[in-house]
TORFIDREN-637090 format. One line per 4 residues: their letters; for each residue x, y, z of C-alpha. Coordinates in steps of 0.05 Angstrom, whole numbers, plus 32768, in hexadecimal, padded with zeros to 4 digits. Layout:
<sites>
A) X Y Z  ...
</sites>
This chain:
<sites>
MRME) 7D5D 8473 7FFA  7D32 8485 7FC2  7D3B 84B2 7F87  7D0E 84EE 7F7D
ITYA) 7D06 8512 7F3A  7CFE 8557 7F39  7CDE 8576 7EFA  7CD1 85B8 7ED7
SSSS) 7C91 85DB 7EE6  7C68 860A 7EB6  7C6C 8656 7ECC  7C4C 8694 7EB5
PDLT) 7C44 86CD 7E99  7C20 86AD 7E5C  7C4F 86B0 7E1A  7C18 86BD 7DF4
SISS) 7C06 8702 7E17  7C54 8717 7E14  7C5A 8708 7DC8  7C1E 872C 7DB9
STSG) 7C2A 876D 7DDD  7C71 876C 7DC6  7C68 8761 7D7C  7C21 8757 7D6A
YSMP) 7C31 8716 7D54  7BFC 86E2 7D6A  7C14 86A8 7D88  7BF2 8661 7D7F
TSGA) 7BC6 8659 7DC1  7BAE 8619 7DB6  7BC5 85E9 7DE5  7BFD 8617 7DFD
RPVK) 7C17 8610 7E44  7C2B 8654 7E6A  7C74 8656 7E67  7CA1 868F 7E8C
IIPL) 7CC8 86BD 7E55  7CF7 86F3 7E76  7CE8 872C 7E4A  7D27 8750 7E31
QHPN) 7D31 87A0 7E43  7D41 87C1 7E04  7D63 8803 7E08  7D4B 8840 7DE9
ATSS) 7D74 8856 7DA8  7D66 8899 7DB1  7D87 889C 7DEF  7DC1 886D 7DE9
SSLA) 7DED 88A5 7DD1  7DDF 88CC 7E16  7DEF 8888 7E3A  7E2E 8885 7E1E
SSLA) 7E47 88CA 7E2E  7E25 88C1 7E74  7E56 8882 7E7A  7E90 88AA 7E60
SALF) 7E81 88E4 7E95  7E73 88B4 7ECB  7EBB 8896 7EC5  7EDE 88D8 7EBC
SRWL) 7EB3 88E8 7EFA  7ED3 88AE 7F21  7F16 88BD 7F08  7F14 8901 7F26
AKMK) 7EF9 88EF 7F6A  7F2F 88B9 7F70  7F65 88F4 7F5D  7F43 891E 7F95
RMSV) 7F3C 88EB 7FC8  7F8C 88DE 7FC0  7FB2 88FB 8000  7FFA 891D 7FF6
AQWI) 801B 88DE 8013  7FF6 88B9 7FD9  8008 88E8 7FA5  8058 88E1 7FBB
ETFL) 8052 8896 7FBB  8037 8899 7F72  8074 88C1 7F5B  80AB 88A0 7F8C
PCCR) 8091 8858 7F96  80C8 8848 7FC8  809C 8875 7FFE  8073 8834 7FFE
WIRT) 80A2 8806 801C  80C9 883C 8046  808C 884F 8066  807E 880A 8079
YKWR) 80C9 87F5 807E  80D0 87C4 80BF  8119 87CE 80D0  8129 8795 80FA
EYLQ) 8103 8763 80CE  8119 877F 8089  815E 87A1 8091  8191 8760 8098
IDLM) 8167 873B 8063  8169 8776 8030  81B9 8784 803E  81C3 873B 802B
AGVT) 819D 8737 7FEC  81B7 877C 7FDB  81FB 875D 7FE5  81F2 8720 7FC6
IGVM) 81D7 8740 7F86  8213 8771 7F7E  8246 8739 7F86  821F 871E 7F4E
LVPQ) 8217 8758 7F25  825B 8773 7F25  827B 8736 7EFC  823C 8734 7ECF
AMSY) 823A 877A 7EC2  827F 8772 7EA6  826B 873F 7E7C  822C 8758 7E5B
AKLA) 8255 8796 7E49  8287 8769 7E1F  8247 8749 7E02  822F 8789 7DED
GLHP) 8273 879E 7DCE  827D 87D4 7E04  82BA 87DE 7E38  82AE 87B6 7E77
IYGL) 82AA 87F4 7EA4  8268 8809 7E7B  824E 87CE 7E97  8259 87DE 7EDA
YCGF) 823F 8828 7EC8  81FC 8804 7EB7  81FA 87DF 7EFB  8203 881D 7F21
VPVF) 81D3 885C 7F16  8198 8838 7EF9  8197 8808 7F31  8192 8843 7F63
VYAL) 8162 8863 7F39  812E 8828 7F2F  812E 8819 7F78  8113 885E 7F87
FGSS) 80E1 8864 7F50  80D7 8813 7F3E  8092 87F4 7F5C  80B1 87B1 7F63
RQLA) 80E2 87A5 7F9E  8101 8766 7F8B  8114 8771 7F44  815F 877D 7F34
TGPV) 816C 87AB 7EFF  81AA 87B8 7EDA  81CD 8798 7E93  81AE 875B 7E76
ALVS) 81C8 8725 7E49  818D 872E 7E0B  818B 877A 7E13  81DD 8778 7E0E
LLVS) 81D8 874D 7DD4  81A8 877C 7DAD  81D4 87B5 7DBF  8209 879A 7D9D
NVLS) 81E7 877F 7D66  81C7 87C1 7D4D  820A 87EC 7D62  823D 87BB 7D3F
GIVD) 820F 87CC 7CF8  821E 8818 7CFF  8262 881C 7D1B  82A0 87F1 7D33
SSDE) 829E 87E1 7D76  82E8 8800 7D8B  82CC 8844 7D71  82B8 8875 7DA3
LYTE) 827D 8881 7D80  825F 8838 7D92  8266 8847 7DDB  823F 888D 7DD2
LAIL) 820C 886E 7DAD  8200 8834 7DE2  81F3 886C 7E10  81C5 8893 7DE5
LALM) 8197 8854 7DDD  8190 884F 7E27  8178 8894 7E24  8147 8882 7DF1
VGIL) 8130 8842 7E0F  8123 886A 7E51  80F8 889C 7E28  80CE 8866 7E0B
ECIM) 80C2 8840 7E50  80AC 887E 7E70  8079 8890 7E36  8060 8848 7E39
GILR) 805F 8851 7E87  8034 8896 7E86  8002 887E 7E45  8002 883D 7E6A
LGWL) 800E 8819 7E2E  8032 87DE 7E4A  7FEC 87B4 7E35  800D 87B4 7DE4
IRFI) 803E 8780 7DFC  8006 874E 7E06  8007 8745 7DBC  8045 8720 7DC2
SHSV) 8037 86D6 7DD1  805F 86AD 7E09  8075 8680 7DCE  8095 86BA 7DA7
ISGF) 80BC 86D1 7DEC  80D2 8693 7DF9  80EA 867C 7DB0  810B 86C1 7DAE
TTAS) 8132 86BC 7DF1  8146 8672 7DD9  8164 8686 7D98  8183 86C8 7DB8
AIVI) 81A3 8699 7DEB  81C4 866E 7DBE  81DE 86AD 7D94  81F5 86C8 7DD8
ALSQ) 8220 8689 7DE8  8238 8687 7D9F  8252 86CE 7DA3  827E 86C7 7DDD
AKYF) 82A1 8687 7DC4  82D8 86AC 7DAC  82EA 86B5 7DF4  82F8 866E 7DFB
LGYD) 8312 865F 7DB9  8348 8696 7DBB  8338 86B2 7D72  8309 86E6 7D5C
VVRS) 82C3 86D8 7D45  829B 86FF 7D1C  8268 8729 7D3B  8222 8716 7D2B
SKIV) 81D7 870A 7D3E  81D4 86D4 7D0E  81EE 868A 7D1C  8200 867C 7CD5
PLVK) 8238 86B3 7CD4  824C 86A1 7D19  8253 8655 7D10  827C 8662 7CC9
SIIS) 82AB 8697 7CF1  82B7 8661 7D28  82C5 8623 7CF5  82F4 864F 7CC5
GVDK) 8320 866C 7D00  832C 8627 7D25  8370 8624 7D0F  837D 8662 7D40
FSWP) 835D 8635 7D77  8383 863C 7DBC  8380 8608 7DF6  838A 8639 7E2D
PFVM) 834D 8663 7E31  8325 8628 7E14  8334 85F8 7E53  8334 863D 7E87
GFSI) 82F0 8652 7E67  82CD 8609 7E6E  82E8 85FB 7EB0  82CB 863A 7EC9
LAVL) 8289 862B 7EA7  8286 85E9 7EC1  828F 860B 7F09  8257 863C 7EFD
LVMK) 8222 8608 7EE2  822F 85DB 7F20  822A 8617 7F50  81E9 8629 7F2E
HLGK) 81D0 85E7 7F2C  81E4 85D6 7F79  81BF 8623 7F87  817E 8614 7F67
SRKP) 8178 85C4 7F7E  8195 85CD 7FC9  8174 8604 7FF6  81AF 8603 8022
LRFL) 81DE 8611 7FEE  81AD 8646 7FC6  81E7 8679 7FDB  8218 8656 7FA5
RAAG) 81E7 866C 7F68  81FA 86BB 7F7B  823F 86A8 7F86  824D 8686 7F47
PLTA) 8266 86C6 7F1A  8290 86E3 7F58  82B2 8698 7F5A  82BE 8698 7F13
VILG) 82E1 86DE 7F14  8309 86C6 7F4F  831F 8688 7F32  8331 86A5 7EF0
TTFV) 8358 86E3 7F0D  837F 86BB 7F3F  8395 8686 7F04  83AB 86C3 7EDD
KIFH) 83D5 86DB 7F17  83F3 86A2 7F24  8404 8686 7EE8  8403 86C4 7EB6
PSSI) 83F0 869D 7E74  83FE 86CC 7E39  83C5 86A7 7E0E  8387 86B8 7E3F
SLVG) 8373 86FF 7E2C  8363 872F 7E66  8330 8764 7E70  8368 8798 7E79
EIPQ) 836B 87DB 7E9E  831C 87F7 7EB7  8316 883A 7ECB  8312 884D 7F14
GLPS) 82DA 8876 7F2E  8294 888B 7F2B  8278 88A1 7EE6  8270 88E8 7EE0
FSVP) 8233 890A 7EBE  8231 8915 7E73  81F9 891F 7E43  81F3 88E5 7E0B
KGFG) 820F 88F2 7DC4  8207 88DB 7D7C  81BE 88F5 7D76  81C8 88F3 7D2C
YAKS) 81C6 88A5 7D31  8184 88A6 7D5C  8153 8896 7D1D  817A 8858 7D0E
LIPT) 8174 8841 7D53  812A 8846 7D61  811B 87FF 7D49  814C 87E9 7D7E
AMLI) 8131 8813 7DB1  80E8 87FA 7DAA  8106 87B9 7DAE  812D 87BB 7DE9
TGVA) 80F3 87DE 7E0A  80C3 87A2 7DF6  80F8 8771 7E1A  80FF 87A1 7E56
ILES) 80AD 879B 7E57  80AD 8757 7E54  80E7 8740 7E79  80E2 8774 7EB4
VGIA) 8096 877E 7EB8  808F 8734 7EB6  80BF 8721 7EE7  80A6 875D 7F17
KALA) 805F 8749 7F17  806B 86FD 7F22  809A 8716 7F5F  8064 8745 7F7A
AKNG) 8036 8711 7F7D  805C 86E2 7F98  806E 8715 7FD2  8026 872C 7FDE
YELD) 8027 8777 7FC9  800B 879A 7F87  8039 87B4 7F4A  8020 87EA 7F1C
SSQE) 803B 87D6 7ED5  803F 8823 7EBC  805F 8836 7EF7  8092 87FD 7EF1
LFGL) 80A1 8811 7EA3  80AA 885D 7EBE  80DA 884A 7EF2  8102 8824 7EC2
GLAN) 8102 8859 7E8F  811E 8889 7EC0  8150 8857 7ED4  8161 8855 7E8A
ILGS) 8162 889F 7E82  8184 88B8 7EC0  81B8 8883 7EB4  81CB 8897 7E6B
FFSA) 81E5 88DA 7E89  8219 88AF 7EB2  822D 8885 7E75  81FF 8847 7E83
YPAT) 81E1 881E 7E45  819E 87FB 7E47  818B 87D8 7E8A  814D 87B3 7E9B
GSFS) 8139 877C 7ECD  8165 873E 7ECE  813C 86FC 7ED4  817D 86DA 7EFA
RSAV) 818B 8714 7F2C  8142 871E 7F39  8138 86D6 7F4C  8174 86D3 7F7A
NNES) 8160 8715 7F98  811A 86F3 7FA6  8139 86B6 7FBD  8168 86DE 7FED
GAKT) 812D 86FB 8012  812E 873F 7FF7  80F4 876A 8015  80FE 87AF 7FF9
GLSG) 8120 87DA 7FCA  8155 87E4 7FF8  8179 87AB 7FE4  817D 87CA 7F9D
IVTG) 8195 8806 7FBF  81C9 87DA 7FE6  81D7 87BC 7FA3  81EC 8800 7F86
ILMG) 8218 8813 7FBD  823F 87CE 7FB5  8247 87E4 7F6A  8260 8827 7F7F
CALL) 8290 8804 7FAB  82AB 87DD 7F73  82B6 8819 7F46  82D7 8843 7F76
FLTP) 8305 880C 7F97  8308 87C9 7F72  8317 87DA 7F29  8358 87D2 7F24
LFEY) 8351 8789 7F41  8322 877F 7EFE  8362 8784 7ECE  837A 873D 7ED8
IPQC) 8331 8724 7ECF  8336 86EE 7E92  8306 86F7 7E59  82F4 86B1 7E59
SLAA) 82DE 86B8 7E9D  82A4 86F1 7E85  8293 86C8 7E4E  8288 8687 7E7F
IVIS) 825C 86B5 7EA8  822B 86CD 7E66  822C 8685 7E50  8212 866B 7E94
AVMG) 81E2 86A6 7E99  81C1 8696 7E55  81BC 864B 7E56  8185 8655 7E7F
LVDY) 815E 8679 7E4A  815F 863A 7E1A  811C 8626 7E22  811A 85E3 7E06
DEAI) 80E3 85CB 7E3C  80B6 8601 7E28  80B6 85E3 7DDC  80A8 859D 7DF1
FLWR) 8071 85BC 7E1C  8052 85E0 7DE2  8059 85A7 7DB4  802C 857F 7DE3
VDKK) 7FFA 85AA 7DEF  7FF3 85DC 7DB2  8012 85D3 7D72  8003 8619 7D59
DFLL) 8029 8638 7D95  8066 8600 7D87  8062 861C 7D3F  8068 865F 7D51
WTIT) 80A0 8653 7D7E  80CB 862E 7D4A  80BC 8666 7D1C  80D6 8695 7D45
SATT) 8114 8674 7D5F  8128 8661 7D1F  811F 86A6 7CFD  8143 86C7 7D32
LFLG) 817A 8695 7D2D  8185 869C 7CE5  8169 86DF 7CD1  8181 870C 7D0D
IEIG) 815E 8722 7D4A  8132 875C 7D2D  811D 8732 7CFA  8108 86FA 7D2A
VLVG) 80E5 8725 7D56  80BE 8746 7D1F  80AF 86FD 7CFE  809C 86E6 7D3E
VGVS) 8069 8725 7D51  8053 871A 7D0B  803E 86D9 7D09  801D 86DE 7D4F
LAFV) 7FF5 8717 7D3B  7FE2 86EA 7D00  7FD2 86B4 7D2D  7FA2 86E2 7D4D
IHES) 7F7D 8705 7D16  7F7A 86BB 7CFA  7F51 86A6 7D38  7F31 86E7 7D40
ANPH) 7F16 86E5 7CF8  7EFD 869F 7D02  7EDC 869F 7D48  7EC5 8663 7D6B
IAVL) 7E76 8657 7D58  7E50 861F 7D7C  7E13 85FF 7D6B  7DEA 85F7 7DB2
GRLP) 7DBA 85BC 7DCB  7D97 85B7 7E06  7DB2 858A 7E3B  7D82 8558 7E52
GTTV) 7D57 8562 7E93  7D6E 85AF 7E94  7D69 85F2 7E6E  7DA8 85FA 7E5B
YRNI) 7DC6 85FE 7E1A  7E09 85E5 7E05  7E37 85DB 7DCC  7E24 8593 7DB1
QQYP) 7E69 8581 7D9D  7E80 8588 7DE8  7E41 8569 7E01  7E29 8531 7DD1
EAYT) 7DEC 8520 7E01  7DD2 8565 7DEF  7D95 856B 7DBF  7D7D 85A0 7D8A
YNGI) 7D39 85AB 7D6D  7D1E 85A0 7D2B  7D10 85E9 7D07  7D46 8606 7D3C
VMVR) 7D8B 8614 7D31  7DA9 8631 7D72  7DEE 8650 7D66  7E1F 866C 7D9F
IDAP) 7E51 86A3 7D81  7E92 86A1 7DAF  7EB6 86E2 7D9B  7EA9 872A 7D8D
IYFA) 7E8A 8735 7D47  7EA8 8769 7D1D  7EBA 8775 7CD3  7EF2 8742 7CCC
NISY) 7EC7 8705 7CE8  7E82 8712 7CD4  7E89 86F0 7C89  7EAB 86B4 7CAA
IKDR) 7E69 86B7 7CDA  7E34 86C1 7CA4  7E50 8682 7C81  7E4F 8654 7CC1
LREY) 7E09 8664 7CCE  7DF3 8650 7C87  7E1B 8609 7C94  7DF5 8602 7CD1
ELDV) 7DB1 8610 7CAD  7DBF 85D8 7C7D  7DE8 85AD 7CA5  7DDA 8595 7CED
DKST) 7DDD 8555 7D0D  7D91 853F 7D09  7D9D 84FF 7D32  7D98 852C 7D70
RRGP) 7D5A 8552 7D61  7D1B 8551 7D80  7CD7 8578 7D81  7CA9 857F 7D4A
EVER) 7CB7 855B 7D0A  7CC8 8595 7CD3  7CEE 858C 7C94  7D1F 85CD 7C96
IYFV) 7D36 8604 7CC5  7D06 8638 7CDC  7D2B 865D 7D10  7D72 866F 7D1C
ILEL) 7D82 8685 7D67  7DC2 86AE 7D79  7DDE 86AC 7DBB  7E02 86E8 7DBF
SPVT) 7E1C 86E5 7E0D  7E65 86D9 7DF6  7E62 8713 7DC5  7E84 8753 7DEA
YIDS) 7E82 877E 7DAD  7E62 8788 7D67  7E79 87C5 7D32  7E47 87E0 7D01
SAVQ) 7E5F 87B0 7CC2  7E48 8773 7CEA  7E08 8798 7CFE  7DFC 87A4 7CB1
ALKD) 7E0D 875B 7CA6  7DDD 8740 7CD8  7DA8 876B 7CB5  7DBE 8750 7C79
LHQE) 7DB5 8709 7C93  7D75 8713 7CB1  7D59 872E 7C6B  7D70 86EC 7C4C
YKSR) 7D55 86C7 7C76  7D13 86E7 7C7A  7D15 86D2 7C33  7D19 8688 7C41
DIQI) 7CE4 8691 7C78  7D18 8690 7CAE  7D19 86B4 7CF1  7D55 86CF 7D17
AISN) 7D4E 86CF 7D66  7D85 86F1 7D92  7D92 86D9 7DD9  7DB6 86FE 7E0E
PNRD) 7DD8 8737 7DEE  7E01 8766 7E20  7DF3 87AB 7E2A  7E24 87C8 7DF3
VLLT) 7E12 8799 7DB8  7DC6 87A6 7DC9  7DD3 87F2 7DC9  7DFE 87E8 7D85
LSKA) 7DC2 87BD 7D65  7D8B 87EE 7D80  7DB1 882D 7D61  7DB9 8805 7D23
GAVE) 7D75 87F4 7D1B  7D83 87AA 7D22  7D51 87A1 7D60  7D13 87C0 7D3D
LIGK) 7D23 8796 7CF8  7D2A 8757 7D19  7CF4 8763 7D47  7CF8 876E 7D8D
EWYF) 7CC9 872C 7DA0  7D08 870B 7D82  7D3E 8721 7DBB  7D42 86F5 7DF8
VRVH) 7D63 86F2 7E3B  7D6E 86A5 7E32  7D77 8679 7E02  7D45 864E 7E1F
DAVQ) 7D15 8682 7E1A  7D1A 8688 7DCE  7D1A 863D 7DC8  7CD4 863E 7DE6
VCLQ) 7CB5 8673 7DBE  7CD7 8652 7D7F  7CC0 8613 7D93  7C77 862B 7D97
HVQS) 7C81 8649 7D4F  7C9C 8602 7D34  7C61 85E1 7D53  7C2F 860A 7D33
MNQA) 7C4D 8608 7CF0  7C4A 85BC 7CF9  7C00 85B8 7D0E  7BEB 85E7 7CD9
PAST) 7BE5 85B3 7C9E  7BC1 8589 7CCC  7B8C 85BA 7CE0  7B70 85BE 7C94
HTDP) 7B5F 857B 7C96  7B3F 8571 7CDF  7B02 8593 7CF2  7B05 8597 7D41
LPED) 7AC4 859D 7D68  7AC1 85E6 7D8A  7AD8 85DD 7DD2  7A93 85F8 7DEA
KLSF) 7A71 85B6 7DCC  7AA8 858A 7DEE  7A8F 8562 7E23  7AB1 856D 7E6B
FQRL) 7ADD 8524 7E60  7AF3 853C 7E18  7B08 8580 7E31  7B33 8566 7E6C
LKQR) 7B54 8530 7E3E  7B64 8569 7E0E  7B7F 8596 7E41  7BA9 855B 7E59
ADDL) 7BC2 854C 7E11  7BD3 8599 7E02  7BFE 85A2 7E4A  7C20 855B 7E38
SVSE) 7C33 856F 7DE9  7C4B 85B4 7E06  7C73 8587 7E38  7C90 8563 7E03
LESG) 7C9E 8597 7DD1  7CC7 85BC 7E0B  7CE8 8581 7E20  7CF2 8565 7DD2
DRRL) 7CE6 851E 7DE5  7CBC 84F9 7DB2  7CB1 84BC 7DD7  7C83 84E4 7E07
LISK) 7C51 84DD 7DDA  7C4E 8496 7DE9  7C37 849D 7E2E  7C0B 84D4 7E3D
DRDS) 7BF1 84C0 7E7F  7C32 84C9 7EAB  7C4A 8504 7ECD  7C95 84E9 7EBD
QLEP) 7C89 8506 7E78  7CA1 8544 7E94  7CF5 854D 7E87  7D19 8544 7ECD
LLFR) 7D44 8582 7EDA  7D6A 855D 7F13  7D6C 8528 7F3E  7D60 852D 7F89
KS) 7D70 84FC 7FC6  7D3E 84F0 7FFC
</sites>
């Protein structure tokens, strides 16, 4: 086996003819080898506006055609997504699975709903109402087939946090405002779904979400401590008042609720662990809350302990229709409604997308938001407080094998049965049992693994996680979210205003140009700086880009340079392929930079701008100002042209001291040797290898592109 080397070869058309035809600039012809330069097609600036308008009309036409192609069945499925799974429902395969999953979630939701209502500062019955009508509505109008909706711990804490600052939880107005909040959240979700504004949540990073949920979980757990300790603790979303209140009331500590609460919590945690770690026992995870309620109720029925507080009487029957009240307080509830909407999008849409991908069907985020919004709006007319998708119940629903929204309908039916027939039994449930259910549920939200991961991978994200969790713990939930989102946006703005800029070098043996810091073997050329800008260029980052370009002009590693020996920079090549957008401020700054370079006899060359960027440059006159001949398809094309110019500048002084014989006076052998030398000098120029001058009688002076086995 031997190795053969494949070399780059010369090609046409002649560079000189292209250059002179585009600009009238005369390229040096002495010894120039024909090289292939791919011409860049320039847009007509006068027709650019018509192009933009035709593009807009084409998009509208496509949208209109799509609407016309939709059948009646497709229109029905758009407004009633449940028709998608009803139409293709496999009764023999799916019915039993959906029934079991629905019953499992219903058994899990009944005690959780009462627990979360207590966390929200409401009577337990409102938790059951929240798990009744919204569940039915979402099953019909939501696009996810596994998402389990209803009351959740985080939203309950947000409701408690805002309403406790307005009115006392024992006041009837407190309940009315919680129901009004559900209506406002539903309206916001529907508006965002109709206007397709779910993308706004993308600006909240995962670090902010993780830090926020971790801190909220700690606050939720501490707020439930009063049911374990046997005395009242101040209602607050800040950790310091909670800890102070717990410490100050320690003299009122009661052993019975503490022992019972921790015993039930231990049972819940063991059942959850066994349900997660052992597949045959996964039913234990869903059965945990019901087990806690049964154990607590049985103990109370047998021993009648006077020191353990009970849930008390719960109204029997389904909720009646009523219009939400308290609209005079709507203005003060708007920030919390927006925050709950954001949490709903992050939790529900995020979980729903993951479950949809896992089960092999498509999910429309806007339809998802609309379904959640409609569930909250209609739920508010039946005394429900804000509902959203649940992490834990959705996971159990998926693990139970739920195939369609029928499982949600079964869950709703089970909740209705509980309201009609089982509420007398709920009277004897210990408060500490419900508190244990809440604490068990939120312990999974304490994401310390994420903090360790962020510390190891990205210190900036770890800082963001720390700031968000600390401000949420010590300053409250709203301030924590605002600070976290603010810092997150500040990081985005900083990254956008300070984009990554790379100095490019040519990889040996190729015409590929890459970052010289990432590829140390890549080499640059004397007299030329090749720069790639890896971001859109606009008013916020153009000053930074100009400063960096000036630095590269003055300070580039000369150890990797090849080509003709010149003392300074003559060309700056801008690789614009990663630049997706350029605004008017950036174009003006680019024109100013061109004038600045021109005064120092430096030429800008631009490589591979995309269509939109080229249109903007053309409309602003930057193409004509810089010169059409200095716009190239590839970096290599720009390098070839610039190297020819650098070589001519390098040879110009030498030509003034020598008087070569005219070519027609040379002998045949002299002309042959001159042609040979000229070809090799161009090969050397393109490859950048100074060592080629030493041995000019070998074909291996051309730079190899790749090695080929034979």
